[in-house]
Legacy VTK file of the C-alpha trace (Angstrom):
# vtk DataFile Version 3.0
C-alpha trace
ASCII
DATASET POLYDATA
POINTS 694 float
0.000 0.000 0.000
2.758 2.457 0.764
4.081 1.809 -2.724
1.300 4.009 -4.066
2.875 6.985 -2.357
5.961 6.545 -4.469
3.922 7.343 -7.556
3.571 10.940 -6.444
7.273 11.752 -6.771
7.221 12.145 -10.541
3.801 13.599 -11.272
3.213 15.180 -14.646
3.035 18.958 -14.823
-0.194 18.496 -16.720
-1.939 17.081 -13.633
-4.059 19.083 -11.292
-2.183 19.771 -8.042
-3.248 18.698 -4.561
-5.203 21.159 -2.495
-4.482 21.618 1.217
-7.478 19.418 1.933
-6.132 16.709 -0.362
-2.720 16.900 1.253
-4.299 16.469 4.676
-6.113 13.407 3.428
-2.890 12.035 1.997
-1.037 12.638 5.275
-3.823 10.897 7.179
-3.538 7.914 4.824
0.229 7.805 5.261
-0.165 7.575 9.034
-2.732 4.800 8.716
-0.548 2.869 6.292
2.543 3.220 8.463
0.663 1.881 11.466
-0.399 -1.129 9.456
3.108 -1.753 8.135
4.635 -1.670 11.620
2.498 -4.607 12.667
2.650 -6.402 9.360
4.842 -9.524 9.258
4.251 -10.847 5.739
3.012 -9.686 2.389
0.443 -11.593 0.407
1.411 -13.192 -2.897
0.708 -10.821 -5.791
0.641 -12.234 -9.284
-0.660 -11.568 -12.753
-3.517 -14.033 -12.938
-5.172 -12.690 -16.102
-3.291 -12.182 -19.354
-4.824 -11.445 -22.748
-2.325 -11.015 -25.584
-3.479 -10.681 -29.180
-0.491 -12.535 -30.623
-1.416 -15.803 -28.900
-4.464 -17.870 -27.846
-7.124 -16.022 -29.837
-10.144 -18.289 -30.489
-7.981 -21.282 -29.487
-7.113 -22.204 -25.908
-3.484 -22.010 -24.750
-1.623 -25.194 -25.602
-0.542 -27.264 -23.780
-3.016 -26.374 -20.999
-1.436 -24.693 -17.997
1.972 -24.301 -19.670
1.730 -20.688 -20.753
5.530 -20.377 -20.978
5.308 -22.294 -24.264
3.513 -19.273 -25.683
1.252 -21.086 -28.168
-0.873 -21.155 -30.259
-0.197 -18.233 -32.574
-2.899 -15.778 -33.553
-5.155 -16.562 -36.543
-5.272 -14.727 -39.862
-5.870 -11.022 -40.218
-9.568 -10.167 -40.231
-10.644 -13.113 -38.059
-13.693 -12.316 -35.847
-12.731 -12.882 -32.207
-15.230 -14.980 -30.269
-12.933 -15.821 -27.334
-9.840 -14.039 -26.075
-8.318 -16.720 -23.894
-6.734 -15.965 -20.567
-3.152 -17.094 -21.084
-2.743 -17.817 -17.376
-5.319 -20.582 -17.588
-6.388 -22.286 -14.373
-8.748 -24.708 -16.094
-12.489 -24.590 -16.912
-13.579 -23.917 -13.328
-11.420 -20.816 -12.883
-10.654 -19.499 -16.367
-11.125 -15.815 -17.022
-11.500 -15.975 -20.784
-13.045 -12.939 -22.443
-16.080 -14.155 -24.400
-18.883 -12.802 -26.539
-22.318 -11.838 -25.250
-24.742 -14.790 -24.775
-26.688 -15.489 -27.944
-30.061 -15.601 -26.191
-31.278 -13.605 -23.153
-32.811 -16.831 -21.916
-29.255 -17.972 -21.226
-28.484 -15.094 -18.824
-29.325 -17.181 -15.698
-26.958 -19.963 -16.854
-23.638 -20.484 -15.062
-20.778 -18.288 -16.228
-18.508 -21.234 -17.037
-21.149 -23.570 -18.502
-19.659 -25.570 -21.410
-22.820 -24.933 -23.462
-24.767 -21.665 -23.551
-22.845 -19.890 -20.753
-24.657 -17.028 -19.100
-24.222 -14.301 -16.488
-24.967 -16.245 -13.313
-22.726 -15.490 -10.352
-24.614 -16.810 -7.270
-23.170 -14.042 -5.152
-25.580 -11.559 -3.650
-28.506 -9.988 -5.421
-29.414 -10.084 -8.196
-27.971 -13.574 -8.839
-27.207 -12.956 -12.485
-26.522 -9.959 -14.662
-29.084 -8.638 -17.087
-27.254 -6.097 -19.300
-29.453 -3.092 -19.955
-27.663 -2.112 -23.156
-27.949 -3.469 -26.663
-26.220 -6.716 -27.617
-22.733 -5.936 -28.964
-20.900 -7.557 -31.840
-17.394 -8.982 -31.523
-14.012 -7.417 -32.333
-11.720 -8.335 -35.226
-8.115 -9.519 -35.083
-5.636 -7.357 -36.969
-2.339 -9.199 -37.410
-0.007 -6.250 -37.983
-1.468 -3.495 -35.851
1.158 -2.225 -33.383
4.851 -2.633 -34.133
4.320 -5.781 -36.206
2.156 -7.288 -33.440
-1.587 -8.064 -33.548
-4.364 -6.237 -31.735
-8.126 -6.582 -31.405
-9.948 -3.900 -33.375
-13.206 -2.624 -31.862
-15.773 -0.848 -34.026
-17.833 1.389 -31.763
-20.519 2.248 -34.292
-24.096 1.007 -33.898
-24.295 -1.485 -31.031
-20.512 -1.535 -30.665
-18.306 -4.556 -30.083
-17.251 -6.184 -26.818
-15.973 -9.205 -24.959
-16.631 -9.828 -21.284
-15.078 -11.870 -18.503
-15.574 -12.735 -14.842
-12.313 -11.634 -13.229
-10.802 -13.163 -10.127
-8.977 -9.936 -9.221
-11.627 -7.562 -7.858
-10.153 -6.048 -4.710
-6.705 -4.495 -4.947
-5.648 -4.735 -8.571
-3.124 -3.526 -11.103
-4.245 -3.366 -14.733
-1.853 -2.933 -17.668
-3.586 -2.285 -20.975
-2.022 -1.461 -24.344
-4.453 0.428 -26.558
-4.905 3.037 -29.255
-8.215 4.900 -29.286
-9.803 8.323 -29.482
-11.752 9.523 -26.461
-15.279 10.697 -25.833
-17.483 11.331 -22.804
-16.699 12.841 -19.422
-18.416 10.537 -16.935
-17.910 6.977 -15.765
-20.936 5.900 -17.787
-20.199 7.762 -20.991
-16.446 7.527 -21.542
-15.318 5.045 -24.177
-14.720 1.827 -22.317
-11.439 -0.062 -22.175
-12.011 -2.298 -19.142
-14.737 -2.632 -16.517
-18.083 -1.252 -17.551
-21.047 0.465 -15.997
-24.284 -1.443 -15.254
-27.769 -0.193 -14.416
-28.838 -3.161 -12.284
-26.422 -2.555 -9.421
-25.123 -5.409 -7.329
-25.752 -5.312 -3.588
-22.144 -5.508 -2.342
-19.885 -4.399 -5.174
-19.098 -1.223 -7.072
-18.312 -0.764 -10.741
-15.034 0.200 -12.393
-14.816 2.162 -15.627
-11.384 2.478 -17.266
-11.619 4.278 -20.548
-10.648 7.103 -22.872
-12.558 10.305 -22.218
-12.953 13.582 -24.072
-9.552 15.013 -24.965
-8.055 11.532 -25.376
-7.456 11.078 -21.637
-6.946 7.725 -19.893
-9.595 8.118 -17.183
-11.127 6.364 -14.182
-14.752 6.100 -13.159
-16.565 4.351 -10.291
-20.334 3.816 -10.028
-22.632 2.264 -7.434
-26.273 2.289 -6.474
-27.047 5.955 -6.017
-23.767 7.586 -6.998
-20.728 7.840 -9.220
-17.173 9.170 -9.323
-15.119 10.204 -12.338
-11.576 11.515 -12.729
-10.309 12.441 -16.167
-6.641 11.983 -16.868
-4.519 15.070 -17.344
-2.446 13.888 -20.323
-3.533 14.111 -23.957
-2.619 10.773 -25.547
-2.848 12.371 -29.035
-4.283 9.157 -30.510
-0.996 7.312 -30.052
-0.454 3.726 -28.840
-0.428 3.796 -25.050
0.673 1.620 -22.160
-1.993 2.478 -19.584
-1.592 1.363 -15.969
-4.328 1.479 -13.335
-3.794 0.641 -9.654
-6.490 0.336 -7.032
-5.214 0.079 -3.470
-7.653 -0.353 -0.579
-6.412 1.584 2.424
-6.200 -0.505 5.557
-7.298 -1.069 8.232
-10.622 -2.225 6.878
-13.228 0.284 7.863
-11.192 3.333 6.942
-13.469 3.612 3.883
-10.686 4.774 1.589
-9.242 3.640 -1.694
-6.341 5.007 -3.731
-6.826 5.188 -7.499
-3.673 5.803 -9.540
-2.929 5.771 -13.266
0.133 5.988 -15.448
0.375 6.501 -19.214
3.570 5.566 -21.054
5.528 5.818 -17.814
4.082 9.173 -16.709
2.264 9.434 -13.385
-1.175 10.868 -14.099
-4.155 10.391 -11.755
-3.550 9.984 -8.023
-6.818 10.098 -6.116
-7.450 9.175 -2.490
-11.192 8.586 -2.373
-13.227 8.571 0.807
-16.631 6.922 0.577
-18.590 4.420 2.599
-18.441 2.010 -0.369
-14.808 2.711 -1.278
-13.637 -0.631 0.118
-16.194 -2.743 -1.720
-14.879 -5.256 -4.242
-15.274 -4.469 -7.927
-18.217 -5.890 -9.844
-18.235 -9.576 -10.786
-18.097 -9.070 -14.564
-15.920 -6.806 -16.679
-16.102 -5.885 -20.313
-13.659 -4.771 -22.991
-15.055 -2.275 -25.482
-18.602 -1.454 -24.355
-20.458 -0.676 -21.128
-23.080 -3.182 -20.014
-25.678 -0.402 -20.062
-24.737 1.104 -23.439
-27.587 1.104 -25.932
-27.580 1.189 -29.709
-27.740 4.969 -29.672
-24.766 5.347 -27.325
-22.026 4.675 -29.843
-19.948 7.580 -28.462
-19.396 5.540 -25.292
-18.345 2.430 -27.221
-14.673 1.910 -27.885
-13.505 2.720 -31.381
-9.893 1.626 -31.503
-7.587 -1.265 -30.678
-6.501 -3.250 -27.622
-3.344 -5.331 -27.992
-2.662 -6.704 -24.520
-4.101 -6.761 -20.991
-2.336 -7.905 -17.806
-4.229 -7.924 -14.506
-2.536 -8.548 -11.165
-4.470 -9.345 -8.015
-2.841 -6.624 -5.963
-1.310 -3.167 -6.027
2.126 -3.742 -7.545
5.155 -1.812 -6.334
6.821 0.746 -8.598
9.707 -1.539 -9.584
7.326 -4.257 -10.770
5.241 -1.724 -12.660
8.394 -0.427 -14.323
9.418 -3.901 -15.459
5.992 -4.629 -16.971
5.852 -1.188 -18.627
9.320 -1.804 -20.124
8.238 -5.166 -21.518
5.138 -3.679 -23.140
7.017 -0.616 -24.426
9.681 -2.698 -26.179
7.092 -5.069 -27.615
4.877 -2.320 -29.009
7.535 0.289 -29.876
6.286 2.857 -27.355
8.670 5.461 -25.905
8.341 5.780 -22.127
9.035 8.902 -20.101
8.605 9.870 -16.456
8.978 13.643 -16.625
6.602 16.326 -17.880
5.195 14.965 -21.151
4.725 11.948 -23.391
7.867 10.255 -24.636
6.428 10.146 -28.153
6.723 13.938 -28.240
9.476 14.896 -25.804
11.465 11.680 -25.642
12.644 9.744 -22.618
14.090 12.211 -20.132
14.733 9.889 -17.223
12.851 6.586 -17.443
15.054 3.500 -16.975
13.807 0.511 -18.936
14.185 -2.730 -16.952
14.541 -6.365 -17.972
12.431 -9.003 -16.239
15.157 -9.562 -13.644
15.453 -5.828 -12.932
18.591 -5.215 -15.035
18.661 -1.743 -16.612
18.397 -2.256 -20.378
17.982 1.400 -21.396
19.617 4.041 -19.252
18.817 7.582 -20.425
21.586 8.961 -18.223
24.225 7.505 -20.574
23.461 10.281 -23.044
20.295 12.364 -22.784
20.713 13.531 -26.396
19.538 10.148 -27.631
16.060 9.905 -26.152
13.571 9.778 -29.025
11.738 6.891 -30.737
13.041 4.074 -28.548
12.680 0.586 -30.024
14.453 -2.731 -29.694
14.906 -6.334 -30.709
14.578 -8.478 -27.612
13.952 -11.795 -25.918
13.020 -12.007 -22.233
10.741 -13.902 -19.889
9.633 -13.042 -16.391
10.895 -15.391 -13.707
8.420 -16.179 -10.947
11.317 -16.735 -8.538
9.883 -20.007 -7.260
6.643 -18.492 -6.090
8.038 -15.299 -4.595
5.934 -12.152 -4.966
5.268 -10.601 -7.381
4.803 -12.981 -10.299
4.407 -10.807 -13.384
4.210 -13.569 -16.013
5.190 -12.231 -19.396
7.098 -13.472 -22.413
8.876 -11.240 -24.939
10.274 -12.282 -28.307
10.461 -9.295 -30.664
12.283 -10.192 -33.892
11.218 -7.232 -36.045
10.605 -3.809 -34.549
10.176 -0.104 -35.107
9.111 2.764 -32.869
5.431 3.550 -33.454
6.156 7.291 -33.225
5.419 9.322 -36.340
9.027 10.554 -36.602
10.624 7.111 -36.390
12.341 5.893 -39.562
14.459 2.879 -38.463
13.205 -0.712 -38.563
15.355 -3.685 -37.592
14.824 -7.395 -38.084
16.697 -10.608 -37.386
16.624 -11.283 -41.161
16.132 -9.301 -44.416
12.373 -9.954 -44.449
10.456 -6.739 -43.815
7.239 -7.834 -45.500
5.703 -9.963 -42.725
4.887 -9.453 -39.046
6.500 -10.545 -35.794
4.588 -13.845 -35.865
6.541 -15.037 -38.910
8.240 -18.099 -37.446
10.758 -18.300 -40.290
12.696 -15.414 -38.761
15.876 -16.428 -36.915
15.238 -16.700 -33.186
17.022 -14.483 -30.682
19.312 -16.483 -28.412
18.374 -16.734 -24.752
20.580 -19.597 -23.583
24.298 -20.294 -23.637
23.952 -22.531 -26.686
20.884 -21.245 -28.530
17.212 -20.842 -27.651
14.807 -22.391 -25.176
11.171 -21.994 -24.167
12.208 -22.408 -20.531
14.994 -19.814 -20.326
14.698 -16.767 -18.078
17.771 -15.065 -19.569
17.421 -11.805 -21.458
18.870 -10.400 -24.686
18.242 -6.806 -25.834
19.386 -4.554 -28.689
17.753 -1.131 -28.187
18.228 2.194 -29.933
17.054 5.809 -29.762
17.857 8.930 -31.755
18.568 12.619 -31.192
15.880 13.811 -33.691
18.534 15.634 -35.681
17.756 16.959 -39.144
17.253 14.542 -42.023
18.550 17.059 -44.555
21.925 16.520 -46.220
24.895 18.327 -44.709
28.670 18.319 -45.084
29.201 18.986 -41.383
31.005 16.410 -39.201
32.150 14.140 -41.993
34.610 11.287 -41.383
38.242 12.319 -41.741
38.832 9.615 -44.358
37.047 11.756 -46.935
35.000 8.803 -48.161
31.703 10.405 -47.116
30.791 13.630 -48.885
27.298 14.159 -47.442
25.347 12.874 -44.432
22.161 13.473 -42.483
22.467 15.042 -39.038
20.255 12.547 -37.179
22.084 9.921 -35.157
21.035 6.787 -33.272
22.693 5.286 -30.206
22.715 1.599 -29.253
22.353 0.074 -25.809
22.927 -3.679 -25.894
22.378 -5.895 -22.848
22.511 -9.664 -22.356
22.306 -11.872 -19.306
25.802 -12.537 -17.985
27.337 -15.910 -18.578
27.566 -16.370 -22.323
24.254 -15.643 -24.076
25.060 -14.827 -27.697
24.314 -11.115 -28.257
22.034 -10.062 -31.087
24.104 -9.538 -34.246
23.898 -9.734 -38.032
20.647 -7.787 -38.128
18.983 -6.218 -41.136
18.128 -2.522 -41.061
15.552 -0.596 -43.091
15.635 3.215 -43.022
12.850 5.348 -44.465
14.545 8.324 -46.145
11.417 9.881 -47.632
11.872 12.990 -45.472
15.521 13.401 -46.502
17.077 14.811 -49.652
20.059 12.459 -49.513
18.470 10.104 -52.033
18.677 12.819 -54.704
22.312 11.735 -54.973
23.142 8.369 -56.502
21.262 5.979 -54.250
23.983 3.343 -54.507
26.285 5.520 -52.406
24.075 5.341 -49.298
26.161 4.153 -46.343
25.291 3.144 -42.802
28.063 4.845 -40.818
28.865 3.314 -37.422
30.911 5.270 -34.890
32.555 2.521 -32.864
34.010 4.695 -30.095
30.485 5.728 -29.107
31.113 9.453 -28.699
28.898 10.369 -31.647
31.700 12.378 -33.279
32.162 10.972 -36.773
35.332 13.007 -37.367
37.276 10.916 -34.843
37.779 7.311 -33.869
36.976 4.162 -35.785
34.164 4.489 -38.330
32.767 1.407 -40.059
30.601 1.472 -43.166
27.880 -0.842 -44.429
26.872 -0.124 -48.001
23.149 -0.331 -48.697
22.182 -3.763 -49.962
19.430 -2.058 -51.918
17.573 1.224 -52.157
13.958 0.585 -53.110
11.805 3.662 -53.440
12.206 5.654 -50.226
13.804 2.838 -48.210
17.477 1.955 -47.826
18.214 -1.627 -46.750
21.340 -2.865 -44.974
22.084 -6.514 -44.183
24.411 -8.367 -41.792
24.906 -5.349 -39.563
26.698 -5.812 -36.241
25.890 -3.135 -33.679
27.598 -3.080 -30.296
26.829 -1.432 -26.973
27.135 2.386 -27.182
27.722 2.430 -30.958
26.306 5.477 -32.739
25.091 5.202 -36.330
23.871 7.551 -39.026
23.395 7.709 -42.801
25.955 9.143 -45.217
26.535 9.355 -48.950
29.800 8.235 -50.465
30.387 5.504 -53.034
33.909 4.391 -52.241
33.632 0.945 -53.812
35.547 0.566 -57.090
33.924 -1.107 -60.073
35.046 -4.550 -61.221
36.112 -6.000 -64.584
38.404 -8.706 -65.999
41.518 -8.228 -68.123
40.668 -8.898 -71.816
42.369 -11.933 -73.333
45.785 -11.388 -75.016
45.844 -11.256 -78.829
48.470 -11.834 -81.568
48.515 -9.525 -84.612
50.722 -8.769 -87.611
52.296 -5.483 -88.430
50.216 -2.927 -86.525
48.193 -3.167 -83.304
44.429 -2.756 -83.841
42.694 0.451 -82.787
41.484 0.566 -79.159
37.987 -0.908 -78.687
36.379 -0.287 -75.229
33.647 -2.813 -76.056
36.223 -5.555 -75.586
35.712 -4.993 -71.819
32.421 -6.842 -71.551
32.042 -7.848 -67.883
32.274 -4.485 -66.150
30.106 -4.143 -63.011
29.635 -1.835 -60.036
27.608 -1.480 -56.837
26.168 1.667 -58.432
26.469 1.822 -62.206
29.308 1.991 -64.720
29.583 5.413 -66.277
32.344 4.931 -68.894
34.875 2.476 -70.288
37.682 4.360 -72.055
41.126 3.646 -73.516
43.879 5.103 -71.356
47.222 4.140 -72.919
49.352 1.743 -74.993
52.820 0.987 -73.684
55.353 -0.900 -75.893
58.237 -2.955 -74.623
60.251 -1.940 -77.737
60.743 -5.521 -78.836
60.499 -7.183 -82.275
58.944 -10.425 -83.386
56.934 -9.903 -81.303
56.652 -6.400 -79.969
54.599 -6.580 -76.752
52.118 -3.750 -76.213
50.307 -3.327 -72.870
46.952 -1.638 -73.524
45.021 -0.127 -70.579
41.287 0.512 -70.355
39.709 2.437 -67.432
36.256 1.575 -66.039
34.697 4.479 -64.084
31.477 4.367 -62.053
28.922 7.121 -61.664
30.607 8.350 -58.467
34.078 8.656 -60.011
35.611 5.459 -58.625
37.581 3.515 -61.232
39.557 0.393 -61.976
42.088 -0.246 -64.767
42.335 -3.449 -66.771
45.073 -4.376 -69.284
45.267 -6.342 -72.502
48.522 -7.775 -73.880
48.998 -7.425 -77.657
51.808 -9.420 -79.366
52.720 -7.706 -82.654
54.553 -9.870 -85.202
56.159 -8.649 -88.445
53.958 -8.350 -91.561
53.698 -11.406 -93.880
56.928 -12.080 -95.914
57.098 -14.575 -98.747
60.801 -15.095 -98.129
62.408 -17.739 -100.408
60.741 -20.554 -102.185
62.200 -22.851 -99.654
60.938 -20.907 -96.608
57.613 -18.948 -96.272
56.865 -17.074 -93.014
53.147 -16.681 -92.121
52.115 -14.048 -89.526
50.035 -15.195 -86.604
46.394 -14.380 -86.917
46.286 -14.628 -90.756
44.070 -17.182 -92.430
46.044 -18.817 -95.182
44.972 -21.775 -97.323
47.275 -24.161 -99.101
46.163 -22.664 -102.450
47.222 -19.214 -101.216
50.598 -20.558 -100.300
51.093 -22.196 -103.669
50.004 -19.052 -105.478
52.435 -16.875 -103.538
55.250 -19.311 -104.260
54.419 -19.203 -107.974
54.144 -22.928 -108.479
52.947 -26.172 -107.125
54.142 -27.910 -103.996
56.899 -30.424 -104.207
55.760 -33.934 -103.718
57.305 -33.993 -100.305
56.125 -30.548 -99.182
54.818 -30.299 -95.579
53.293 -27.650 -93.213
55.148 -27.429 -89.914
53.671 -25.285 -87.092
56.407 -23.189 -85.529
54.251 -21.153 -83.095
50.618 -20.604 -82.273
48.911 -19.246 -85.381
52.065 -19.260 -87.536
54.179 -21.743 -89.384
56.699 -22.380 -92.130
56.014 -24.157 -95.351
59.080 -25.987 -96.701
LINES 1 695
694 0 1 2 3 4 5 6 7 8 9 10 11 12 13 14 15 16 17 18 19 20 21 22 23 24 25 26 27 28 29 30 31 32 33 34 35 36 37 38 39 40 41 42 43 44 45 46 47 48 49 50 51 52 53 54 55 56 57 58 59 60 61 62 63 64 65 66 67 68 69 70 71 72 73 74 75 76 77 78 79 80 81 82 83 84 85 86 87 88 89 90 91 92 93 94 95 96 97 98 99 100 101 102 103 104 105 106 107 108 109 110 111 112 113 114 115 116 117 118 119 120 121 122 123 124 125 126 127 128 129 130 131 132 133 134 135 136 137 138 139 140 141 142 143 144 145 146 147 148 149 150 151 152 153 154 155 156 157 158 159 160 161 162 163 164 165 166 167 168 169 170 171 172 173 174 175 176 177 178 179 180 181 182 183 184 185 186 187 188 189 190 191 192 193 194 195 196 197 198 199 200 201 202 203 204 205 206 207 208 209 210 211 212 213 214 215 216 217 218 219 220 221 222 223 224 225 226 227 228 229 230 231 232 233 234 235 236 237 238 239 240 241 242 243 244 245 246 247 248 249 250 251 252 253 254 255 256 257 258 259 260 261 262 263 264 265 266 267 268 269 270 271 272 273 274 275 276 277 278 279 280 281 282 283 284 285 286 287 288 289 290 291 292 293 294 295 296 297 298 299 300 301 302 303 304 305 306 307 308 309 310 311 312 313 314 315 316 317 318 319 320 321 322 323 324 325 326 327 328 329 330 331 332 333 334 335 336 337 338 339 340 341 342 343 344 345 346 347 348 349 350 351 352 353 354 355 356 357 358 359 360 361 362 363 364 365 366 367 368 369 370 371 372 373 374 375 376 377 378 379 380 381 382 383 384 385 386 387 388 389 390 391 392 393 394 395 396 397 398 399 400 401 402 403 404 405 406 407 408 409 410 411 412 413 414 415 416 417 418 419 420 421 422 423 424 425 426 427 428 429 430 431 432 433 434 435 436 437 438 439 440 441 442 443 444 445 446 447 448 449 450 451 452 453 454 455 456 457 458 459 460 461 462 463 464 465 466 467 468 469 470 471 472 473 474 475 476 477 478 479 480 481 482 483 484 485 486 487 488 489 490 491 492 493 494 495 496 497 498 499 500 501 502 503 504 505 506 507 508 509 510 511 512 513 514 515 516 517 518 519 520 521 522 523 524 525 526 527 528 529 530 531 532 533 534 535 536 537 538 539 540 541 542 543 544 545 546 547 548 549 550 551 552 553 554 555 556 557 558 559 560 561 562 563 564 565 566 567 568 569 570 571 572 573 574 575 576 577 578 579 580 581 582 583 584 585 586 587 588 589 590 591 592 593 594 595 596 597 598 599 600 601 602 603 604 605 606 607 608 609 610 611 612 613 614 615 616 617 618 619 620 621 622 623 624 625 626 627 628 629 630 631 632 633 634 635 636 637 638 639 640 641 642 643 644 645 646 647 648 649 650 651 652 653 654 655 656 657 658 659 660 661 662 663 664 665 666 667 668 669 670 671 672 673 674 675 676 677 678 679 680 681 682 683 684 685 686 687 688 689 690 691 692 693
């Protein structure tokens, strides 16, 4: 419970501030909590016991049952209607918390919740004994395979009767909810805001109160509470600007029981937002027995503004108020998976970058430390493999599994995508991609070791400049924007991520107006970001297709800095033409004799450079040079050897010299000799292409 107080240390400047009255209430709560902690000897087990993730177990139960670490089955095809979003932490039919569609027939409402056929809304707990939703019957959401950073999400259409799934959660007292979503807001009450999780009902239960987590007017992640005869609503203070969001909600019941207080806290993309200490005689009541995703239970066909129009990618629900460190680890997992930039100061990371938020691996290791260089804080993304370790039952048990093999920041300004192979056409569920190692010798479903390759940029200009060019002179232009790498693996020998493929969208840059083949990925290996000093490596673009430059087999190390430059410093290639033998005079130069010229860009010219004679006779050897030049001015020289023999000479009738390369028939020979061959005349080859007739 005292962990909630820690949330107040980094409150957003966009929040409303505490009044004196609120501060007094907070101080009173602190005293109560401290008294409880003094006498407290043990903490209850807190674990994530509900997990919906759109990349797995959609319409098909987790397999094998109870072994969620195996992370199967994969999501179905894009456009599949979702009838059941299975709880990945599956306790079996009697305790599952699957999110399911509305019963097909109102006559089924009194049926048991977990009935194998025609399940209903029965709960057998207080009055009334089953739920009768007052709103219209919703449709069901649709799976979109490549929705957020190459990962699937459930798409909810809020028009008409809206779309929804509902569940009967186990966690209804102190809870922590993580929800990844993208949606526009509407409404400014608990009943009218667009619903993410919870849902308002008209037929109130006798001993519970309702929770409404949603997106309100102004695109705020907001909290509402309703009960028989009253309601509470607190809008968030941060405009989510219709961007993918990691929303966190924590409800902490203030002890001792009877204090009639609850603490409601929210975070969005790492920023502390709502912090409300609520006094009410029903504040300690458990939350209602059913919860919905996408539509309030009381929303009618004409209330489409309160139905969710947007996407939900993942939901994690813990049965307790998690401490800040645990929240930070789960936020980091979700941020890396969905390409969301976290921040804990002032404003959203998507706009102002990460100005102090440390990303944590599942074991608490810092995997992105903004303090290393605050210049590189924008558009954080990463390739990664990690799995939360339950520490043999110790609290908390977060239960998550990360394997991101293709990734890109979802921010509008982000232009870098990386993958474990050159395939950028399919999503993260493509199992043909090389796996990321998480053991000493390869990969394992059971490993708890982590492996991260994360980057961020300084949001420098994308326009070409000749400032801060490498001293080698190979690069003549570059963009100003730079990216820095932070690379972290579990100690003990896990193979770091290497040999990645990189795609960079250069549509906003003018550097492609130069010859595209000269596009280079420049890597500053000393990590200081100064490309005029230290060791600079280059990777020439494998291809430039349209606006995208592709680079393959790229090795990036911890603290490397990379950028994009222009400079074709690769010479063309060609083979030396075959030697020839001629008589009398060497033939005129013919550049077409060089017929296998090639270049990473394009060959511009093949020209004759020089003929150099050795001054000899019979033969005179001439070395002829041709120069192949590419479109960037790089060149290579090839040579051809020409052996020049004397011109044909009839000589004497007993000895006729024939020059190499001439075609001479026996009749020609006889004619030149002025007679007919002697009966014993023979042709004796003396050298290749020449001979003497005697």
